[in-house]
matplotlib code that plots the C-alpha trace (Angstrom):
import matplotlib.pyplot as plt

x = [74.0, 72.4, 71.8, 74.6, 77.1, 75.9, 76.2, 79.7, 80.7, 79.2, 81.2, 84.5, 84.2, 86.5, 84.1, 86.9, 88.4, 85.0, 84.5, 88.0, 87.3, 83.9, 85.4, 88.3, 85.9, 84.0, 87.2, 85.9, 82.6, 84.1, 86.8, 84.1, 82.2, 85.4, 85.8, 82.2, 83.0, 86.1, 84.1, 81.7, 84.8, 84.1, 86.6, 86.1, 84.7, 82.0, 83.7, 84.6, 88.1, 90.0, 93.3, 96.0, 98.0, 95.1, 92.8, 89.9, 87.3, 87.1, 89.8, 91.7, 90.1, 92.9, 92.9, 89.1, 89.0, 91.7, 90.0, 86.3, 85.8, 84.9, 85.6, 88.5, 87.5, 91.0, 90.1, 92.4, 93.0, 91.8, 95.2, 94.8, 91.4, 92.3, 95.3, 93.1, 93.0, 91.7, 93.8, 92.3, 94.3, 92.6, 94.9, 93.7, 90.4, 90.9, 91.0, 93.0, 92.1, 94.9, 96.3, 99.5, 99.7, 103.1, 101.7, 99.3, 101.6, 101.0, 97.2, 97.3, 99.7, 97.3, 94.0, 95.0, 94.9, 91.2, 90.7, 90.7, 88.0, 84.3, 82.4, 79.7, 77.1, 78.3, 78.9, 75.4, 75.8, 79.3, 77.8, 75.0, 77.6, 79.8, 77.0, 75.5, 78.9, 79.5, 76.1, 76.9, 80.3, 78.9, 76.0, 78.5, 80.9, 78.1, 76.2, 78.9, 76.7]
y = [-22.5, -22.5, -19.6, -20.7, -20.6, -17.1, -15.9, -17.3, -15.5, -12.3, -12.5, -13.2, -10.2, -7.3, -4.4, -1.8, -3.6, -3.8, -0.1, 0.7, -1.6, 0.1, 3.6, 2.4, 0.9, 4.2, 6.3, 7.6, 8.8, 10.4, 12.1, 13.5, 14.8, 16.7, 18.0, 19.3, 21.2, 22.7, 23.8, 25.5, 27.2, 25.5, 24.1, 20.9, 23.0, 24.5, 27.9, 29.7, 29.6, 32.6, 33.4, 33.6, 36.2, 38.6, 37.7, 37.8, 35.3, 36.7, 36.5, 39.6, 41.5, 40.8, 37.1, 36.9, 38.6, 36.2, 33.0, 34.1, 33.3, 35.4, 32.9, 30.4, 26.8, 25.3, 24.2, 25.4, 22.5, 19.6, 18.1, 18.8, 17.1, 14.2, 13.4, 13.4, 10.2, 8.8, 6.8, 4.8, 4.1, 1.1, 1.5, 4.9, 4.7, 7.7, 8.5, 11.1, 13.0, 14.5, 15.0, 13.7, 16.9, 18.4, 21.9, 20.8, 22.4, 25.8, 25.4, 24.1, 27.0, 29.5, 28.1, 25.6, 21.9, 22.2, 22.1, 18.3, 16.6, 16.1, 19.1, 18.7, 19.6, 16.7, 14.1, 12.7, 11.9, 10.4, 8.3, 7.0, 6.2, 4.3, 2.6, 1.2, -0.3, -1.5, -3.3, -4.9, -6.2, -7.3, -9.3, -10.9, -12.0, -13.0, -15.2, -15.9, -14.5]
z = [136.1, 139.6, 141.9, 144.2, 141.3, 140.3, 143.9, 144.2, 141.0, 142.3, 145.5, 143.7, 141.3, 141.9, 141.4, 141.3, 138.3, 136.6, 137.1, 135.7, 132.7, 132.1, 132.1, 129.9, 127.4, 127.2, 126.7, 123.3, 124.8, 127.9, 125.8, 123.5, 126.6, 127.6, 124.1, 124.0, 127.3, 125.7, 122.6, 125.0, 126.7, 130.0, 132.5, 134.5, 137.3, 135.0, 135.0, 131.7, 130.3, 131.5, 129.8, 132.5, 130.5, 130.0, 132.8, 130.3, 129.2, 125.7, 123.0, 122.0, 119.3, 116.8, 117.5, 117.5, 114.1, 112.7, 114.1, 113.8, 117.4, 120.4, 123.2, 123.4, 122.8, 122.3, 118.7, 116.0, 113.6, 115.7, 116.6, 120.3, 120.4, 118.2, 120.5, 123.7, 125.8, 129.0, 131.4, 134.2, 137.4, 139.2, 142.2, 143.4, 141.6, 139.4, 135.7, 133.9, 130.7, 128.7, 125.2, 123.6, 121.5, 121.9, 122.7, 125.4, 128.1, 126.6, 126.8, 130.3, 131.2, 129.6, 130.8, 133.7, 134.0, 134.6, 130.8, 131.4, 133.3, 133.4, 134.8, 137.5, 134.8, 132.7, 135.4, 135.3, 131.6, 132.2, 135.0, 132.7, 130.0, 132.5, 134.4, 131.2, 130.3, 133.9, 133.8, 130.5, 131.8, 135.1, 133.4, 131.0, 133.8, 136.1, 133.7, 131.2, 128.5]

ax = plt.figure().add_subplot(projection="3d")
ax.plot(x, y, z, "-o")
ax.set_aspect("equal")
plt.show()
């Protein structure tokens, strides 16, 4: 394949769709990154979880004793985390993290929707994950390799 054919392919590529595909392909890695944040009791804005009912960062003494945790990490039996997903919207160039778990609304009500999302601290890592996949897809489409 000549340089002109490669240049033509490059011009015809829809970069937005390639980016969406790369993010979608790395759903597992990006969801795991969000799960790690949760286990560290961090919201998508890098702030600690604060219980909306108590206004506190720490769990109540009784609950802490029962769960052997001091800070909330949203992990009880793993159902919430195992039901997490990432959805890409190519039209408005966004992605959404969520969970299909039937009690998710209670967690977002107690700790806010910000339990979902990649925090500023973790965005460089998410960017590396996504760019590596984007490069792989771009190279494959460009050269047909």
